[in-house]
C-alpha positions as CSV (number, residue, x, y, z in Angstrom):
1,M,73.2,99.0,114.8
2,F,73.6,100.4,111.3
3,G,70.5,99.0,109.7
4,K,70.5,97.4,106.2
5,R,71.6,100.5,104.3
6,G,74.1,101.7,106.9
7,L,75.8,98.3,107.0
8,A,76.0,98.1,103.3
9,A,77.5,101.6,103.1
10,A,80.0,100.6,105.8
11,V,81.0,97.5,103.9
12,N,81.3,99.5,100.6
13,V,83.6,102.0,102.3
14,V,85.8,99.3,103.8
15,D,86.0,97.5,100.4
16,M,86.9,100.8,98.7
17,V,89.6,101.6,101.2
18,M,91.1,98.1,100.9
19,G,91.0,98.4,97.1
20,I,92.8,101.7,97.2
21,I,95.4,100.4,99.6
22,I,96.1,97.4,97.4
23,L,96.3,99.6,94.3
24,V,98.8,101.9,96.0
25,I,100.9,99.0,97.2
26,M,100.9,97.4,93.7
27,I,101.9,100.6,92.0
28,A,104.5,101.7,94.6
29,A,106.1,98.3,95.3
30,A,105.8,96.5,91.9
31,A,104.9,98.6,88.9
32,I,107.2,101.6,89.4
33,P,110.4,99.7,90.3
34,V,109.9,97.2,87.4
35,I,109.3,100.0,84.9
36,Q,112.2,102.0,86.2
37,D,114.5,99.1,86.0
38,T,113.4,98.2,82.5
39,L,113.9,101.8,81.3
40,D,117.3,101.9,82.9
41,S,118.4,98.7,81.3
42,A,117.0,99.6,77.8
43,N,119.2,101.5,75.4
44,I,116.8,104.3,74.7
45,T,117.9,107.9,74.2
46,G,116.5,111.2,73.1
47,I,112.9,112.1,73.1
48,P,111.5,108.6,73.5
49,A,113.6,108.2,76.6
50,T,112.2,111.4,78.0
51,I,108.7,110.4,77.3
52,L,109.1,106.9,78.7
53,S,110.8,108.2,81.8
54,L,107.6,109.9,82.7
55,T,105.7,106.6,83.0
56,P,106.5,106.1,86.7
57,V,105.4,109.6,87.4
58,F,102.1,109.1,85.7
59,L,101.6,105.8,87.7
60,A,102.2,107.6,90.9
61,L,99.9,110.4,89.8
62,L,97.2,107.7,89.1
63,A,97.6,106.3,92.6
64,L,97.3,109.8,94.1
65,I,94.2,110.6,92.0
66,A,92.6,107.2,93.1
67,V,93.2,108.1,96.8
68,A,91.9,111.6,96.4
69,R,88.8,110.5,94.5
70,A,88.0,107.9,97.2
71,F,87.9,110.5,99.9
């Protein structure tokens, strides 16, 4: 139905979408809450706390860029 190239392209697209979904789930469900909890329990103040508090935002931005780049 697809031919050799069409089937390979369809498989690549499915693999890419599955990878993006796994990446987003890992970042949203595991990485961001763990980092946020660690930062909340650490006794960090001042400028280092401000810089480190941006880490979850950058991880979410990474996931968004990965999704945007895939499509």
